[in-house]
C-alpha positions as CSV (number, residue, x, y, z in Angstrom):
1,M,-56.9,54.2,94.1
2,L,-56.5,56.1,97.7
3,T,-59.2,58.5,96.9
4,E,-61.7,55.7,96.9
5,G,-60.5,53.6,99.5
6,I,-59.6,53.3,103.3
7,L,-57.4,56.5,103.2
8,F,-60.7,58.1,102.1
9,T,-61.5,59.8,105.5
10,D,-60.5,62.5,107.9
11,H,-56.8,63.0,109.0
12,Y,-58.1,62.5,112.8
13,Q,-59.7,59.5,112.5
14,L,-55.9,57.9,111.6
15,T,-54.4,59.7,114.3
16,M,-56.8,58.5,116.7
17,A,-57.0,55.2,115.6
18,Q,-53.3,55.3,116.4
19,L,-53.8,56.5,119.8
20,Y,-56.1,53.8,120.5
21,H,-53.2,51.3,119.4
22,R,-51.0,53.0,121.4
23,Y,-52.6,52.7,124.4
24,G,-54.2,49.7,124.1
25,L,-57.8,50.4,123.7
26,A,-57.6,50.1,120.2
27,E,-59.4,46.1,120.2
28,R,-62.0,47.9,123.1
29,T,-65.5,46.8,121.3
30,A,-67.4,50.1,120.8
31,Q,-70.8,51.0,119.7
32,F,-71.3,54.1,117.6
33,D,-74.8,55.4,116.3
34,Y,-75.7,57.1,113.1
35,Y,-78.5,59.4,113.5
36,F,-79.6,62.9,112.1
37,R,-80.2,66.1,114.3
38,S,-83.2,67.9,112.4
39,Y,-85.0,67.5,109.3
40,P,-84.0,69.4,106.1
41,D,-85.3,72.9,106.3
42,Y,-85.3,74.2,102.5
43,G,-86.6,78.0,103.7
44,S,-90.2,78.5,102.7
45,H,-90.6,75.0,103.1
46,Q,-89.4,72.3,105.2
47,A,-89.3,68.4,105.7
48,G,-91.7,66.6,108.2
49,Y,-90.1,63.1,107.9
50,C,-86.9,61.8,105.9
51,I,-86.3,58.8,104.0
52,T,-82.8,56.9,104.5
53,A,-80.8,55.7,101.8
54,G,-76.8,54.8,101.4
55,L,-76.7,51.6,103.3
56,G,-76.8,49.3,100.1
57,P,-73.4,51.2,98.5
58,L,-71.3,51.6,102.1
59,L,-71.5,47.7,102.6
60,D,-70.5,47.1,99.1
61,W,-68.0,49.1,99.9
62,M,-66.9,47.8,103.4
63,D,-66.6,44.3,101.5
64,R,-64.1,45.7,99.0
65,T,-61.9,47.7,101.4
66,W,-59.1,47.7,103.9
67,F,-55.2,48.7,104.0
68,G,-53.2,47.1,101.3
69,D,-49.8,47.9,99.8
70,E,-50.7,51.3,98.6
71,E,-52.3,52.6,101.7
72,V,-49.1,50.9,103.9
73,A,-46.8,53.1,101.9
74,A,-49.0,55.9,102.1
75,L,-48.9,56.1,105.7
76,R,-45.2,55.8,106.0
77,E,-44.6,58.4,104.1
78,I,-46.7,61.3,106.1
79,R,-44.3,63.4,108.5
80,T,-45.0,64.9,111.6
81,S,-44.5,68.9,111.5
82,V,-40.5,68.5,112.8
83,G,-40.1,65.6,109.6
84,G,-40.5,62.4,111.7
85,R,-42.9,59.7,110.7
86,L,-46.6,60.3,112.0
87,F,-47.5,56.6,112.1
88,E,-45.3,54.4,113.9
89,E,-44.5,50.8,112.5
90,S,-46.5,48.8,115.0
91,F,-49.7,50.5,114.2
92,I,-49.0,50.5,110.7
93,D,-48.5,46.4,111.2
94,W,-51.7,46.5,113.7
95,V,-54.0,47.9,110.8
96,A,-52.8,45.9,108.1
97,G,-53.2,42.9,110.0
98,S,-56.4,43.6,112.4
99,G,-59.0,42.1,110.3
100,G,-60.7,45.2,109.5
101,F,-64.4,45.6,108.4
102,G,-64.5,41.9,109.0
103,T,-64.8,42.8,112.6
104,V,-67.5,44.8,112.1
105,S,-71.4,44.3,113.6
106,M,-74.1,46.4,112.1
107,W,-78.2,46.8,112.7
108,A,-79.8,49.6,110.5
109,V,-82.9,51.0,109.5
110,P,-83.4,49.5,106.1
111,E,-83.2,51.6,102.8
112,G,-86.4,53.3,101.8
113,R,-87.7,53.5,105.3
114,V,-89.5,56.9,106.6
115,V,-86.8,58.1,109.2
116,H,-86.8,60.5,112.1
117,P,-83.9,62.9,114.0
118,N,-82.0,61.5,116.9
119,T,-83.0,58.0,116.4
120,P,-80.2,55.4,116.2
121,I,-80.5,54.4,112.2
122,L,-77.7,52.7,112.2
123,T,-75.6,50.9,114.6
124,V,-72.1,49.7,114.3
125,E,-70.4,47.7,117.2
126,A,-66.6,46.7,116.3
127,P,-63.2,47.1,117.7
128,L,-63.0,51.0,119.1
129,A,-59.9,52.3,115.9
130,V,-61.8,50.0,113.7
131,A,-65.2,51.9,114.5
132,Q,-63.3,55.4,114.4
133,L,-61.8,54.6,110.8
134,L,-65.4,53.6,109.4
135,E,-66.8,57.2,111.0
136,T,-66.1,59.4,107.8
137,P,-66.9,57.3,105.0
138,L,-69.9,56.0,106.5
139,L,-71.2,60.0,107.0
140,N,-70.1,61.0,103.6
141,R,-72.2,57.9,102.3
142,L,-75.5,58.0,104.0
143,N,-75.5,61.6,104.9
144,Y,-75.7,62.7,101.1
145,A,-77.5,59.6,99.7
146,T,-80.3,60.1,102.9
147,L,-80.3,64.2,102.0
148,I,-81.6,63.1,98.1
149,A,-83.8,60.5,99.0
150,T,-85.7,62.8,101.1
151,K,-85.7,65.8,98.4
152,T,-87.0,63.2,95.9
153,S,-89.7,61.6,97.9
154,R,-90.9,65.2,98.6
155,V,-90.8,66.1,94.8
156,V,-92.8,62.7,94.2
157,E,-95.5,63.6,96.8
158,A,-95.7,66.9,95.4
159,A,-96.2,65.4,91.6
160,G,-99.4,63.8,93.0
161,G,-98.7,60.2,90.9
162,A,-97.6,62.0,88.3
163,A,-93.7,60.7,87.1
164,V,-91.1,62.3,87.9
165,M,-87.6,61.8,86.1
166,E,-83.7,62.6,87.6
167,F,-82.1,65.3,85.8
168,G,-79.4,66.1,88.0
169,M,-76.2,64.8,86.3
170,R,-75.1,67.9,85.4
171,R,-75.1,69.7,88.4
172,A,-74.4,67.7,91.0
173,P,-70.8,67.2,92.4
174,D,-69.1,65.3,90.4
175,A,-69.2,61.3,90.9
176,A,-72.3,61.8,93.6
177,A,-74.1,62.1,90.5
178,N,-74.6,58.5,90.4
179,V,-75.1,58.5,93.9
180,A,-78.0,61.1,93.7
181,T,-79.7,58.8,90.5
182,R,-79.4,55.7,92.9
183,S,-80.8,57.7,95.8
184,S,-83.4,59.5,93.5
185,L,-84.6,55.7,93.0
186,V,-84.8,54.9,96.2
187,G,-87.1,57.8,96.7
188,G,-89.9,57.5,94.1
189,T,-88.2,58.5,90.5
190,V,-89.1,56.2,87.4
191,G,-85.9,56.9,86.0
192,S,-83.1,59.0,85.4
193,S,-81.0,60.8,82.6
194,N,-77.9,59.4,84.1
195,F,-76.9,56.7,81.0
196,A,-74.7,54.4,83.2
197,A,-75.9,54.6,86.3
198,S,-79.4,53.5,85.0
199,Y,-77.8,50.8,83.8
200,H,-76.1,50.1,86.7
201,F,-79.1,50.0,89.1
202,G,-81.6,48.1,86.4
203,F,-83.0,50.7,85.5
204,P,-84.3,52.4,82.0
205,S,-82.5,55.8,81.5
206,K,-84.8,58.5,79.9
207,G,-84.1,62.0,78.0
208,T,-85.0,63.4,74.6
209,H,-82.6,65.9,72.7
210,A,-80.9,68.9,73.1
211,H,-82.2,72.8,71.7
212,S,-78.5,72.2,70.1
213,M,-80.0,69.5,68.2
214,V,-82.6,72.1,66.8
215,Q,-79.9,74.4,66.2
216,V,-77.6,72.7,64.4
217,F,-80.5,72.3,61.6
218,M,-81.2,76.0,61.7
219,A,-77.9,77.0,61.3
220,D,-77.2,74.3,58.4
221,S,-80.1,75.9,56.3
222,G,-82.6,73.5,57.9
223,S,-85.6,74.4,60.3
224,E,-86.8,73.1,63.4
225,L,-89.3,70.9,61.8
226,E,-86.8,69.4,60.0
227,A,-85.0,68.9,63.2
228,F,-88.1,66.8,64.1
229,R,-88.3,64.9,61.6
230,A,-85.0,63.7,61.7
231,Y,-85.0,62.9,65.6
232,A,-88.3,60.8,64.5
233,S,-86.7,59.2,61.8
234,V,-83.7,57.7,64.2
235,Y,-86.8,57.1,66.9
236,P,-89.7,56.6,65.6
237,D,-90.9,54.7,68.9
238,D,-89.3,57.1,71.3
239,C,-89.9,60.2,70.0
240,L,-90.2,62.7,72.6
241,L,-89.9,66.7,71.3
242,L,-88.4,69.7,72.9
243,V,-90.3,72.1,71.4
244,D,-89.2,75.7,73.1
245,T,-86.2,76.2,71.2
246,I,-88.2,78.9,68.9
247,D,-91.5,79.8,69.9
248,T,-93.4,76.8,72.0
249,L,-97.0,77.5,71.0
250,N,-96.4,79.0,67.2
251,S,-93.3,76.8,65.9
252,G,-92.6,74.4,68.4
253,I,-96.1,72.5,69.1
254,P,-97.5,73.0,65.6
255,N,-94.4,71.1,64.1
256,A,-94.1,68.5,67.0
257,I,-97.8,67.7,65.7
258,T,-96.9,67.7,62.2
259,V,-94.1,65.1,62.7
260,F,-96.5,62.9,64.8
261,E,-99.2,62.8,62.3
262,E,-96.6,61.5,60.1
263,L,-95.5,59.3,62.5
264,R,-98.7,57.8,63.5
265,V,-99.5,57.3,59.7
266,R,-96.3,55.0,60.2
267,G,-98.2,53.1,62.4
268,H,-95.5,54.7,65.4
269,R,-96.8,56.2,68.9
270,P,-95.2,59.3,69.6
271,V,-94.1,59.7,73.0
272,G,-94.6,63.3,74.1
273,I,-93.4,66.9,74.1
274,R,-91.1,68.5,76.4
275,L,-91.4,72.2,78.0
276,D,-88.3,73.6,79.4
277,S,-89.0,77.5,79.5
278,G,-91.6,79.9,80.6
279,D,-94.5,79.8,82.5
280,L,-94.9,76.0,82.6
281,A,-98.1,75.6,83.9
282,H,-99.8,77.9,81.3
283,L,-97.5,76.1,79.0
284,A,-98.9,73.1,79.6
285,I,-102.5,73.8,79.3
286,R,-101.9,75.6,75.9
287,S,-100.1,72.6,74.4
288,A,-102.3,70.5,75.8
289,A,-105.4,71.9,74.2
290,L,-103.4,71.8,70.7
291,L,-102.4,68.4,71.1
292,D,-106.1,67.3,71.8
293,E,-107.3,69.0,68.9
294,A,-104.9,67.5,66.4
295,G,-105.8,64.1,68.3
296,F,-103.1,63.4,70.1
297,P,-104.5,63.6,73.9
298,D,-102.6,60.8,75.7
299,V,-98.8,61.8,74.9
300,S,-96.7,62.7,77.8
301,I,-96.0,66.6,78.6
302,V,-92.3,67.0,80.2
303,L,-92.1,69.8,82.4
304,S,-88.3,70.7,83.5
305,S,-86.6,73.9,84.5
306,E,-85.7,74.5,88.1
307,L,-88.4,72.5,89.5
308,D,-88.6,71.3,93.1
309,E,-91.5,70.2,95.4
310,L,-93.0,73.7,96.0
311,T,-92.9,74.4,92.3
312,I,-94.4,71.7,91.2
313,W,-96.8,71.9,93.6
314,Q,-97.7,75.8,92.5
315,V,-98.1,74.0,88.8
316,R,-100.2,72.0,89.8
317,N,-102.7,74.1,91.3
318,Q,-102.5,76.5,88.7
319,I,-103.5,74.2,85.7
320,L,-106.3,73.0,88.1
321,E,-107.3,76.8,88.2
322,E,-106.2,77.6,84.9
323,A,-107.1,74.7,82.7
324,P,-111.2,75.3,82.7
325,R,-110.5,78.7,80.7
326,Y,-109.2,76.7,77.8
327,R,-111.9,73.8,78.0
328,V,-109.0,71.3,78.9
329,D,-109.5,68.7,81.9
330,A,-107.3,69.7,84.1
331,E,-107.3,66.3,86.5
332,R,-106.5,64.3,83.0
333,L,-103.6,67.0,82.3
334,L,-102.3,66.4,85.4
335,E,-102.3,62.6,84.6
336,R,-100.1,63.1,81.7
337,L,-97.6,65.2,83.1
338,V,-94.2,64.1,83.7
339,Y,-91.0,66.0,85.9
340,G,-87.9,66.2,85.2
341,V,-86.4,67.6,88.1
342,G,-82.6,68.4,88.3
343,T,-80.6,70.9,89.7
344,R,-82.8,71.1,93.1
345,L,-83.0,67.6,93.7
346,A,-79.2,66.9,93.0
347,T,-77.8,69.5,95.2
348,S,-80.6,69.4,97.8
349,H,-81.4,73.0,96.9
350,G,-82.1,74.8,100.1
351,Y,-80.8,72.6,102.5
352,P,-77.4,71.1,101.0
353,S,-75.8,70.3,104.4
354,P,-77.1,67.5,106.3
355,T,-77.1,66.8,109.9
356,G,-75.9,63.4,110.4
357,V,-73.7,62.3,112.9
358,F,-71.7,59.2,114.3
359,K,-71.3,59.4,118.1
360,L,-69.8,56.7,120.5
361,V,-72.8,55.4,122.7
362,A,-71.3,52.4,124.8
363,I,-68.1,50.6,125.2
364,E,-67.2,47.0,126.3
365,G,-65.1,47.0,129.4
366,A,-62.3,44.1,130.1
367,D,-64.7,42.5,132.3
368,S,-67.0,42.6,129.0
369,E,-69.5,44.3,130.9
370,W,-70.6,47.6,129.0
371,S,-70.6,51.2,130.0
372,P,-72.6,53.8,128.1
373,A,-71.0,56.7,127.1
374,I,-72.5,60.3,127.0
375,K,-71.3,63.6,125.2
376,I,-72.8,66.6,127.3
377,S,-73.3,70.1,125.1
378,E,-75.0,73.1,126.1
379,S,-77.5,72.6,123.8
380,R,-80.1,69.5,125.1
381,A,-80.9,68.7,121.3
382,K,-77.2,68.0,120.9
383,V,-76.8,65.4,123.8
384,P,-76.8,62.0,122.1
385,N,-78.7,59.0,123.8
386,P,-76.3,56.7,125.7
387,G,-76.1,53.1,126.2
388,R,-76.9,50.0,123.7
389,K,-80.3,50.1,122.1
390,R,-83.4,49.3,120.2
391,L,-85.9,51.7,118.2
392,W,-89.5,51.0,117.7
393,R,-92.2,52.5,115.9
394,I,-96.0,52.8,117.1
395,Y,-98.8,53.1,115.8
396,D,-102.1,54.3,117.2
397,S,-105.9,52.6,116.7
398,R,-105.6,54.1,113.0
399,G,-103.0,52.2,112.0
400,T,-100.8,55.6,111.3
401,A,-97.4,55.7,112.9
402,T,-97.9,58.3,116.2
403,A,-94.1,58.2,117.9
404,D,-90.9,56.1,117.4
405,L,-89.4,55.3,120.4
406,V,-86.0,54.8,121.5
407,T,-85.1,52.3,124.3
408,L,-82.6,50.1,126.2
409,D,-81.7,47.0,124.1
410,D,-82.9,45.1,126.8
411,H,-86.4,46.7,127.0
412,D,-89.6,45.4,125.7
413,P,-92.5,47.8,124.8
414,Y,-94.8,45.6,123.7
415,E,-96.8,45.5,127.3
416,R,-99.0,48.5,128.0
417,P,-99.5,51.0,128.9
418,I,-96.6,52.7,126.8
419,R,-94.9,55.4,128.9
420,L,-93.2,57.9,126.3
421,V,-90.4,60.5,127.3
422,H,-89.1,63.5,125.5
423,P,-85.6,63.0,124.7
424,S,-84.2,66.6,125.5
425,F,-87.2,67.4,128.3
426,P,-87.8,64.6,130.8
427,E,-90.6,66.4,132.5
428,V,-92.5,66.1,129.2
429,T,-94.4,62.7,129.1
430,R,-97.0,61.0,127.8
431,T,-98.7,57.7,128.1
432,L,-100.3,55.3,125.6
433,G,-102.9,52.8,126.7
434,H,-104.2,49.2,125.1
435,Y,-106.4,50.7,123.2
436,Q,-104.4,53.3,121.7
437,V,-102.1,51.3,119.8
438,S,-102.3,49.2,117.3
439,E,-99.1,47.8,116.6
440,V,-95.8,47.9,117.5
441,E,-93.0,47.6,115.3
442,S,-88.9,46.9,115.4
443,L,-87.5,49.3,113.2
444,R,-83.9,48.1,113.0
445,V,-82.1,44.7,111.4
446,K,-79.1,42.9,111.5
447,V,-77.2,43.6,108.2
448,L,-73.7,42.6,109.2
449,E,-72.6,39.9,111.9
450,H,-68.6,40.1,112.1
451,G,-68.2,41.2,108.7
452,M,-70.5,38.6,107.2
453,R,-73.4,39.8,105.3
454,V,-77.0,39.0,107.1
455,P,-79.2,37.1,104.5
456,G,-81.7,39.8,103.7
457,D,-82.6,42.8,101.0
458,A,-79.9,45.2,101.7
459,G,-79.2,47.3,98.3
460,D,-82.0,46.4,97.0
461,I,-83.7,49.5,95.6
462,G,-86.9,47.6,94.2
463,A,-87.2,46.8,98.0
464,A,-86.3,50.4,99.3
465,R,-88.8,52.1,97.0
466,R,-91.7,49.6,98.3
467,R,-90.5,50.3,101.7
468,R,-91.1,54.3,100.9
469,S,-94.6,53.7,99.8
470,A,-95.7,51.5,102.5
471,D,-94.7,54.3,105.1
472,L,-95.4,57.4,103.8
473,A,-99.0,55.6,103.7
474,R,-98.8,54.9,107.3
475,L,-97.6,58.2,107.8
476,D,-99.9,61.2,108.8
477,P,-100.6,63.6,106.2
478,G,-99.8,66.6,108.5
479,V,-96.4,65.3,108.8
480,R,-95.7,64.7,105.2
481,R,-97.0,68.6,104.6
482,L,-94.7,70.5,102.0
483,V,-94.9,73.7,104.3
484,N,-94.7,73.7,108.1
485,P,-95.4,70.2,108.8
486,H,-96.4,68.7,111.9
487,T,-94.2,67.5,114.3
488,Y,-93.6,63.6,114.7
489,H,-93.1,62.3,118.2
490,V,-89.6,61.1,119.0
491,S,-89.4,59.2,122.2
492,L,-87.3,57.9,125.0
493,S,-88.6,54.8,127.3
494,Q,-88.5,56.1,130.8
495,E,-85.6,53.7,131.2
496,L,-83.4,55.3,128.9
497,S,-83.9,58.8,129.7
498,D,-83.4,57.9,133.7
499,L,-79.9,56.8,132.1
500,K,-79.5,60.2,130.5
501,Q,-80.2,62.1,132.9
502,D,-78.1,60.3,135.6
503,L,-75.4,60.3,133.4
504,I,-75.5,63.9,132.7
505,A,-76.1,64.7,136.4
506,G,-73.0,62.4,137.2
507,F,-70.7,64.6,134.3
508,K,-71.8,67.9,135.9
509,S,-71.8,66.9,139.8
């Protein structure tokens, strides 16, 4: 299908590739870096870190994608503004026989890891035209996935250890619902309502019934209680009832308790209830009081309806303050909550457009020597870091991540002291001595060697989830803060900073 293959790209990627071919540049080896420029800012709250995601699906797409008969035919049909063929036959012959993504080598920060702005999360080394054709699909796959994994991680953090479910399929943009499900799993959810994607990724799908099921019984001269009983008879070991169709406290909860008692008599354990409207914190407290009194202190209480990290944080704080008034153990209630997060997760509500870019940083000459490449901008923050590079994480004496350091590829930061230079203001520096550093970690691994997968766990969701948990445990609480997080330091080595400033000065002279 053309819309899922190599022609799933921007027009100018194809026209640039043809220009490179015409001028003998197409097979010059180049390096491009993928990075993002700034953290998500949701308006009332901000992210202080991101979680990288999307690498596994990108590699899968590259494995199966290049120009075939359908794509070649499409290129031959495209016309210029005066009716001639836009793409020459010699270019079409070249792309069809070029070896495609089999010529690509790639280094990447593994999925699930904490990442920060202006660091080379992924680097592509490939013939110039091939790398150019990869740009748009790469950005499409990594940007949205990272955005959703980041949003999810913040939601999971806000939930304070309670389970979070992804319910965003209905509001996600088309097939991106599957990306949202996978990315939310990387970000820490326990499951999703997306049946097919959950099955494909090896996680159980989750859900309850809709209001419409209760409405059907009521419209057919039945009742809410009959609807609940019908659901319990079909799913006696998976009975989770939506209790706010009529009146949560005066109808839904009492009817749910009646059905739960009937299930218990038959030897089944009810799963819980779901609240989807109203003051969720207050209703959770009142529902817990009723369920506790009826002898169901351990059933889950699922909260949904326009939740995000800030709302969950507010719900938790309200429960801590209000629950004692109803003689409900607030801490115990928080432990039994499950959060169903949908629209605001799958759309990255408040920050739907990521700032990920793919920039040329080096090109190999005819003499096999590499030349750094740079783009000049009036904004210092938008000037990319040139050259072939490595990415390191420095941990302080507490074992807490204190800075990410970008160096040239032949630089070894293990020696002390380590000099850190601000990426935009080279006059701002700091030096870390021997006793200020407990560990220096290389963050990137090679995932492709001339199109061949390097053995590893790229694409393994379980491994990505473990990496996320480990990284967050070593991230300063101030950086993890939901509102106005502390700024995490991203720095350049002195050698890279000098190269960057020399290139800028040279182009401006």
